[in-house]
C-alpha positions in Angstrom: -7.7 86.0 67.4 -4.7 85.5 65.8 -4.7 81.4 64.9 -8.4 82.6 63.1 -6.7 85.5 61.0 -4.2 82.6 59.6 -6.6 80.4 59.1 -8.5 82.6 57.1 -5.1 84.5 55.1 -3.8 80.6 54.6 -7.5 79.0 52.8 -7.8 82.2 50.4 -7.7 82.0 47.2 -4.9 85.3 46.3 -2.8 82.8 48.4 -2.8 79.9 46.9 -1.9 81.9 43.8 1.0 83.4 45.2 2.6 80.2 47.1 1.8 78.2 43.3 4.7 79.7 42.0 7.5 78.8 44.2 5.9 75.1 44.6 4.9 74.7 41.2 1.7 73.6 41.7 0.0 75.1 38.8 -3.6 73.8 39.9 -3.6 76.5 42.2 -3.6 79.2 39.5 -6.6 77.6 37.6 -4.1 76.5 35.5 -5.0 74.0 32.4 -2.2 71.0 32.4 -2.2 68.2 30.1 0.6 65.6 29.3 1.6 65.7 25.9 4.1 62.9 25.8 5.2 60.2 28.3 8.7 59.0 27.3 9.7 55.1 29.1 13.2 55.8 30.5 14.1 51.8 31.8 12.6 48.6 29.9 9.3 47.2 31.2 9.0 43.5 32.3 5.6 41.8 30.5 4.6 38.7 32.3 1.2 36.8 30.5 0.1 34.0 31.6 -2.2 31.9 29.3 -4.8 28.8 30.0 -6.4 26.6 27.6 -10.1 26.6 28.0 -12.7 24.2 26.6 -15.7 25.6 27.0 -15.6 27.6 24.9 -12.7 26.6 23.1 -10.0 29.6 23.7 -6.7 30.6 25.3 -7.4 32.6 28.1 -4.7 35.3 28.7 -4.0 37.9 31.2 -0.9 40.2 30.7 0.2 42.7 32.6 3.5 45.4 33.0 4.3 46.7 36.1 5.0 50.9 36.1 8.4 52.0 35.3 10.6 54.8 35.5 9.0 57.6 32.7 9.6 60.9 31.8 6.3 63.2 31.4 6.2 66.6 29.2 3.2 68.8 30.9 1.3 71.1 28.7 0.5 74.5 31.6 -1.9 77.2 30.1 -3.8 79.8 31.6 -6.5 81.3 29.6 -10.5 81.6 29.2 -11.5 79.3 30.7 -8.5 78.7 33.7 -9.7 82.7 34.2 -12.8 82.3 34.3 -12.5 79.6 36.9 -10.4 82.0 38.8 -13.1 84.6 39.0 -15.8 82.4 40.0 -13.5 81.4 43.0 -12.7 85.1 43.3 -15.9 85.6 44.0 -17.0 83.3 46.0 -14.5 84.4 48.4 -15.9 87.8 48.7 -19.0 86.1 49.4 -17.7 84.4 52.2 -15.9 87.7 53.1 -18.8 89.4 53.2 -20.3 87.2 55.5 -17.6 87.0 58.0 -17.0 91.2 58.4 -21.2 90.9 58.8 -22.3 88.3 60.5 -20.4 88.8 63.7 -19.9 91.3 66.1 -16.8 90.5 67.3 -13.4 92.4 65.8 -11.6 89.0 65.1 -14.5 88.3 62.0 -14.4 91.9 61.0 -10.7 91.5 60.7 -10.8 87.9 59.4 -13.6 89.5 57.0 -11.2 92.4 55.5 -8.5 89.3 55.3 -9.9 87.3 53.2 -12.1 90.3 50.9 -8.0 91.7 50.5 -7.1 88.1 49.6 -10.1 87.8 47.1 -9.7 91.0 45.5 -6.4 89.8 44.7 -7.6 86.7 43.2 -9.9 88.5 40.8 -6.6 90.6 39.6 -5.3 87.6 38.9 -8.0 86.4 37.1 -8.4 89.7 35.5 -5.1 91.4 33.9 -3.0 88.1 34.2 -1.2 87.7 31.1 -2.3 84.5 28.8 0.1 81.8 29.0 1.7 78.5 27.5 4.3 76.4 29.3 6.3 72.8 28.6 7.8 71.3 31.9 9.0 67.6 32.2 8.7 65.7 35.2 10.4 62.5 36.3 7.5 60.0 37.7 6.5 55.9 37.9 3.8 54.9 35.2 0.5 53.2 36.3 0.8 48.9 36.0 -1.3 47.8 33.4 -3.1 44.8 33.0 -5.3 43.2 29.9 -6.8 40.2 28.8 -5.2 40.3 25.0 -3.0 37.1 24.1 0.5 38.7 22.9 2.1 37.5 18.7 3.8 33.8 18.5 1.5 32.3 21.2 0.4 29.2 19.3 -1.0 25.6 20.4 0.3 22.1 19.0 -1.1 18.9 18.5 0.8 16.6 17.8 2.9 18.1 13.9 0.0 20.6 13.7 0.1 24.3 15.1 -2.9 27.1 15.3 -1.5 30.6 15.8 -3.7 32.1 19.1 -5.2 35.1 17.9 -5.5 38.7 20.6 -8.9 37.9 21.7 -7.7 34.2 22.6 -9.4 32.0 19.6 -7.4 29.9 17.7 -6.2 31.5 14.3 -8.0 28.1 12.0 -9.9 24.6 12.3 -11.2 24.6 15.6 -12.5 21.7 15.1 -9.5 20.1 13.7 -7.8 20.6 17.4 -10.7 19.4 19.0 -10.4 15.9 17.2 -6.8 16.2 17.9 -7.0 16.8 21.5 -9.8 13.9 21.8 -8.0 11.5 19.8 -5.2 11.5 22.3 -2.4 13.4 20.3 -0.4 15.4 22.6 -1.2 19.3 23.1 0.8 22.0 24.3 0.3 25.6 24.5 4.2 27.3 23.1 5.4 30.6 22.6 9.0 32.5 22.7 10.3 29.0 23.0 8.4 28.3 26.3 6.0 24.9 25.9 3.8 23.1 28.4 2.3 20.2 27.7 -1.5 19.6 28.0 -3.3 16.6 28.9 -7.3 17.3 28.7 -9.3 14.8 31.0 -12.4 13.6 30.2 -14.3 16.7 31.0 -12.3 18.5 28.7 -12.6 15.9 25.7 -16.7 15.6 26.5 -17.3 19.3 26.5 -14.4 19.6 23.2 -16.9 17.0 21.7 -20.2 18.6 22.5 -18.6 22.0 21.1 -17.8 20.6 17.6 -19.8 17.3 17.4 -17.0 15.5 16.8 -16.4 11.5 17.3 -15.5 10.7 20.6 -12.9 7.6 20.3 -13.9 6.6 24.2 -17.4 6.3 23.7 -17.7 8.2 26.8 -19.5 11.2 25.4 -21.9 10.0 23.5 -25.0 11.9 25.7 -24.8 15.4 25.8 -26.0 15.0 29.5 -22.5 14.1 30.5 -20.7 16.8 29.3 -20.0 19.2 32.1 -20.3 22.7 31.8 -17.2 24.0 33.8 -14.4 24.6 31.7 -11.7 23.1 32.4 -7.6 24.6 32.3 -4.4 23.9 31.9 -1.7 24.2 33.9 -1.0 28.0 32.9 2.1 29.2 30.7 4.3 31.9 32.0 5.5 34.0 29.1 8.2 36.8 30.2 9.4 39.5 27.7 11.0 42.6 28.2 9.9 45.9 26.2 12.9 47.6 25.3 12.8 51.5 25.4 13.2 53.8 22.8 16.5 55.2 22.1 16.8 59.0 23.6 
């Protein structure tokens, strides 16, 4: 009987509300909680892996930012919606209490029903009489890691003495056919950013894909027939760019 009574008391809404104050868990009081600001406390290392693709011509980027220590400020409120939710929980608990009290003939069921009912009354009183409140609290935690397929600023591809900036979506900012012609013509190609540079040597499949896409001349004559163009995109060994993102001053 003792275990039944303890279980009934521990699962009650009123007990949860009382426990929410020392444990600082506002959701037990049906409060609404919103993160209103986030401030990083340490630098993050953002890593971008960029690859040249030829079917169609673009630079494929994958940028990852691992989680870092952040300071999050939460707004904790109790008002209209929370009051209704808390009252609904109290009424639901009252229905459970009635089922326990009148659904069984043994003493433990009746005592459990009485305890749960008292707990429900306490929760309902809280929903009706508790003051509306709004408060801010700050916690230190870890931000979620982020991954995107956006190319960052400063990424370029080069062919001979020509340079094409790479847009955020991976397309070239300029005449793509000129880049294709340079690649097919055997000029040295590279992808670069922040002082890092990786050379790219297009193979026969890359050259044929560029010839088919841009309709440029093929000096080698191996891509004269469209059927010879390989559909699979070709990629360069990726260049990895690491950028430290400083956090704002305190």
